[in-house]
N, C-alpha and C positions, 0 to 999 in steps of 0.2 A: 397533476393530471397523469393518469396511468396511460401507458402506451396502448394502442389498439391491438387487442388479441395477441399479446405476447405470450411467452411460455407460462406466465402466471395468470392467464385468462381465467376469470371466475374463481380464482383461488385467493380469497381476500384475508386469510389469516395464515400465520406460520404453521399452525396445525394442518390446515387444508393443504398447504403446499407440500408438507411432509407426507401426508396421507396419499396425495395423488402421485407424486413423483416416485415415492418408495414402493407403494403397494398397488395402486390402480393402473398406472401407466404401463408397467411391464406385462400386464396380464393379456393373454390371447383373447379371442372372441369366439363365443358360441352363439351363433345367430339362429335362434330356435324358431323364428317365424319371419319369412321374407317372401317376396313375390318375384324373385329373379328366375329367369327361364333357364332350366338345366341345359337346354340345347345351346344357349349362348355361351355357357361355361365350357361345355365339351368342345365346341367349335372355336373357342378362344376368340370370341367376337372382338373386333377392333373398331375404333371410332376415328373418323377423319378430323373431327373438331368437337368443341364443347357443346355445340348445339345438338349434335347427335347424342352425346353422352348425357347431357343435362336436360334437354327439353323434349326429347323424343317421346317420352311416355310419362312425364312427371306432372300429375294433376295438381300437386302443391304449387308448382311454378306457374302452371296454366292459370290458376285462380288469381295469382298475384299479377300476372301480365294483363289479364282482362281488367282487373281493378285499376291498373296503371294506364288504361286507355289503348292497349294494343289491339289492333284489328285481328279478327280470328285467323286471317291469312298468316300472321306472324306468331300465332299461338300454336294451332294444330294444322294450319293450312299449307299452301304450296309456296309460301314465301321462301326466299333464299336463306341458307344457313347463316351467312354473315348478318343479314338484316334481322333475323330472329335474335341472334346473340346481341347485336347492338341494342335492340329494343330491351332485351332482358337486362343488360347492363344499366340502361337508363332507368328502368323501373326499380332495380335493386337498390340504387342509391336513395330512393325514397322510403325504403323498407326498414327504417330505424326500429329496433325492438323486435323484429321478426326473426324467428329461428332460421328462416331461409337466408337471412343476411349472414348469420354466424356459420351455418352449414356450408354455404358457398365459399366463404373465405377459409374455413378449415380445409375444405377439399382442395382449394388452390394451393394452400401451404403444404399439405401432406403429400399430395400426388404430383404437384407441378413445381414445388419450390418457390412459389410466388408469394412474397411477403407484403405486397402492396395492397391497394384497395381497388376493387373493381367498380367502375362507374363509366359514364359516357366518355369521359376524357381519357381513360386508360383502356377502353374496350379494345382498341386496335392492338395495343401492346400485348394484352392478355391473350387475344385471339391468336396472334402470331406465335407467342411463346408456347401456348398449349398445343397448337397444331404440330409444332416441331416435337414436343415432348411425347405426344401420342404416337409418333412414328417409332418410338423405341420398342424393342421386343418385350420389355416387361410391362407394357401398358395395354396388353390385351386383357380379356376378362379374367383369365387365370392369374396373370401377374398382378392385377389389381387386388384380387382376393387374397393372394399369398402375401403381398406386401402390407396388407391391412392386418395381418396377424390372425386371420380366421382359421380355426381348426375344424369347425363343423358348421354347416348351415342346412336349414330345413326349408324346402320350397313349399309351394301351395298347389296341391294337385287334385284334380277331379277323380272320382273312383273309376271312371272309364279310361283314364290316361294309361297308355301302355308302359310308361316309365322307361322307355327305350334309352333316353339320354342319361338317366340315372344309372342304368345298367352299364352303359359304356364308360361312364366316369368311374364307377366302382372297379371296373376291369383295367383301368388305365394306371399303371404304376408310376407314371410321370407326374401325377397330380395328387399330392398327399392329403388335400382337404376333403373331408367327407361331405358329400352332397346327398342328403337324405330326402325322400319324399315325405310329405305330410298330407294326411287325409282331409279333404274339404268336400263334404257331401251335400253342399247346399242345393245343387241342381236336383239331386234325387228327392229332396224334400219339398221342392217348389211346385206344388200342384197348380198354383195360380198362373204359372207361365204358359203362354200360348204354345211354346215349343216343347212342352213337357213330353208329349208322345214321341217326338223325334229323339229327345234325350234318352228315353227308355230303350229305344232301338239301339243306341250307342252302348248303353249299359248291358243289354242282352248280348251284343256282339262281343264285348270285352269279357263277360263272365261265362258265356256259354250256357246261360240259363234263360228260359222263356219266362217273361214277366206277365202274369195274367191276374194276379191279385197281390194284396199287401204282403202276404207270407212269401210269395215268390220274389217280390222286390227285396225283402230282407235276405232271402237266400242268395240272391245275386250279389248283394252288397257284402255279405259274409265271405263269399268267394273272393271278391276283390280285396277285402280286408286281409285275408290270408296272404294274398299276393303282395300287397303293400308291406305286410309284416316281413315277408321273406326278402324284401328289398331294403330292409333296415328301418322302416317307419316306426317312430316311437311316439307320435303325437297326432292328434286330430284337431281340426279347427272348424268352428261354425261362425258364420257371419249372419247376425240376426238384427231386426229392428228392436226386438225385445225377446226375452225368454218366456214362452207361454206355459201355462199349466191348466189344462182343461181335461180332466179324466173322462174317458169313454171306454166302453167295452170293446173287446177285440172285434166283435161282430159289427159294431158301429163303425169302427175304423175301416174294416174290410168294405163296408158299404160305401163309405166316402170315397175310397180308392176306386172301387168298381164304377161308381158314377163318373169319376174323372176319366177313366179309361173309355167310357161310353161317350165322352164329350161334354159332360156337364161340369161347369166350373164350380168349385166349392164356395160356399158362403163363409163369412168371417168366422162364425162359431165352429163350423166344420174344419176350417183350416187350422184353427187353434187346437182342436182335438187331434187332428192328424199329426201336426207337428209335435205335440206332447208325446204321442205314442212313438213317433219316429225317434225323437231325442232320448226317450227312455231306453229304447232298444240299443241305440248307439252307445249311450253311457255304459250300459252293462257290457257291451262288447269291448269297449275300451278298457274297462276294469279287468276283464278276462285276459286281455292281451298285455296288460301292464302299460298301456298308452296313457299319455297325458291329454286331457280334454281342455281345449282352449275355447272360451265363449266370448266373442266380440259382439257387443250390442250397444244400443243407444244411438243408432244412426238412421236418418231418413235419407234414402238414396235417390239420385236422379230427379231432383226437384225441378229442373228446367226441361220442359218437354221439347223446347227448341234445340237445346244442346243434345238431348238424348236422341232426337230424330236425326240429327246430323252426324253425331259421333258415337252414339251408343253409350254403354255404362262406363263408369270410371273416367268421366270427362271433366271432373272438377265441379260437379253440381250437387254435392252431398252436404248435409248439415247435421247438427246435433239434434237428437230427439229429446222430448221433454223428460224430466227426471224419472228414474227407475221406479217401477212398482215392485217393491221387494218381495211381496207375497208370493207371486207365481214362481219366481226364481228360487225362493226358499223352499217352496213346496216341491219343485223339481229336484233340487239337491237332496231333500229329505226322502223323496221316493226312492232314490238310489241308495242313500245312506242306511235306511232302515232295514234293507235286505243285505247290507254289507257289500254293495256293488257300486259304490261311489268311487270313480277313478280319481287320481290326482287331477286337480282342476285349477285353471287360471281364469279369473273373471276380469274382463276389460269393459269398461263403459266409456263411451265417447263423451258423456256428460260429466264434467268435473263436479257437479253438484251431487253425484253419486258416490264420491269418495268415502264418506262416513258410513253410508248404507252398506257398501261392500266391505268396509273395514270391520263392521260389526257382524255382518253375515258370515264371513269366512271363519270367524271364531266359533261358530256353531257346529262346524263340521270337520274340525281338526281331529287327528287321531291316527291309529294304526302304526304308531311309532315312527311316523314319517315327519321329518322336519318341514313344516309349512306345507302340509298336504294340499290345502286349498289356499290359493294365492290371490292377492289383488295384483292384476297385471300392471305393467309399466304404463306411465302416462302415454296415451295413444292418440295418434293422428292430429287432431286439432289441439291436443294437450301436450305434445312432445316439445314444448318450449321451456324456458327457464322457470317461469312462474308455475306452469302446469306440473313440471317434474318435481319442483320443490313442494308443491301442495300435495302431490301423491305420496312423496317420501315422508312428509311430516304427518299426514293422516295415517299412513300405515304404521309409522313409529308410535303414534298415540294410541291406536286401537288394535294393533296386531303385534307382530314380531319382525322388526325391520331386518334383523340379521339373517332371517330365513329367506329373504326376497331373492327371486331368480333374476332380477335385473332387466337390462335393456335388450331390445330387439330392434331391427331396422324397419320391419314391415314395409319394405321398399322394393321397387322394381329396378332401382339404380345400382350399378356396380360401383359407383363412387360414394355410396351413402354410409360407408363404415365409420367415418369420423363422427357420426352421431353417437357412437359408443363412447368416444372420447368426450364429447359434449356432456353426455349423461354422467360419466365418471367424474368430471370436473364439478358438476353441480352437486353430485352426491358428496364428494369430499368437501365442498364448500359448506354444505349443511352440517356435516359431522364436525368439521373444523370449528365452526362457530359455536357448536355445543361444547366442545372442549375448551375453547378460549373463554366462554362464559361460565365455566364451572358447572355445566349441566351434565357433563360426562367426563370421567377422569381421563387423564393423559396416560391411559393404559395401552401402550402401543401394540402389545401382543393381541389384546382383545380387539382393538381397532383394526389391526391388520387382518384379523380373521373376518371381521364384518366387511371390510372393503374388498378383500380378495374374493370373498364369497359372493357378494352382490355383483362384482365385476365379471366373474367367470365360473368360479368353483361350484356355487349353488346350482347353477343351470346344468352343469355337467352331471352332478349327482342326481338332481331331480329328474332329468330326462333319461338318465342312464346311458349317456353317450360313451362310446368306447373310443376315447382319444388318448394320445400320448400324455402321460401325467395324471390320468384319471384315477389311478390307484392311490395317488397321494391326497385325493380329495376326501376329507374325513367329515363325518357328521359332528 
């Protein structure tokens, strides 16, 4: 019987152990997509206890606690911090096979030095130990990021955001980690939202442009893109149920937008036409600026009207959407590609059934002398567990070029989430190690080191063009 989560966790061959400890483990982190608040980093947010650090905004854990019978008072409500933690500990011990079980224990080991097992019987011990540890100066937001080995991270930011905290961080010589904004214009595209007119007022104030038609909306967004670019932005991200493609004339799109300004909500067909036009313009703007476009799709959000009414979005009531219709996505990419305006692009589907579809689709649009210009993104959200990561890696290896992959991201709001990179790297080395041991890939350690170092860190630095120490050593 193997020990629980020892130093060889998930490394089941000699080759895997060599790959991880020699090449993957020492690599820093480039977290190119996360939801951490830049203000929390600047102000060096501190936590009094693990409930604040773990349960304050983590809908992964909220879902598990509800499944474990926790009343909402102990999930998102006014229950005491100790009572919430105690309930979490009791639920966690039932979560065999869950990535949350592994992540939680990796975080306890890496940040708190606790090598035991968290459950109902040890909850009080862990609570006391972690409360004391969190008092240390190195356990604020900045210290947690630095000790995790992060060199650069990209937050997720609305076009109307003033980016004040990013500016202050960039001017602070005492914090060497780059905290860059990432463009997330979903609100500007969401005509169907009842608060869309109010959002346009925010965008007008931020851009200094009056928005009275579709063209002026785009002008306002270009002003803000220029500002984001000046603040170091290198990537844009879109969160979509699916990627539409419904061609319409510019006049038709202007009409749809004018109707919305007049108070008329768009029909489904009109919404698809507007989004198609919006995404086409955005893609061309990203190409012009050299930004990477990330498309997250395959999710149906806010399925519980009860939870949405009480807690709003991101409350843990989202699910996987049915498999991808590849035609519209292919047509969208082709519309940009045929005019030479397709930016570097990463495609993420929440549905694991889409792995092969994406693997074949990305091969249609490679080129421009760029290593992995169009990428299949890392196993995302409901897939960032051992089985999901292995499936994504094997599908990409079978249908694309594994060695060009930009690797893992946290996609997290938690400052304690960086051991997920370790989890991913162990799984990656496990897959490669088994191929070596089975004679499916040679024990060519120079080539293997290039693959592992690239996927762990170097490919992302090169792909996004991050200016970080050591970037000059990253070769294609």
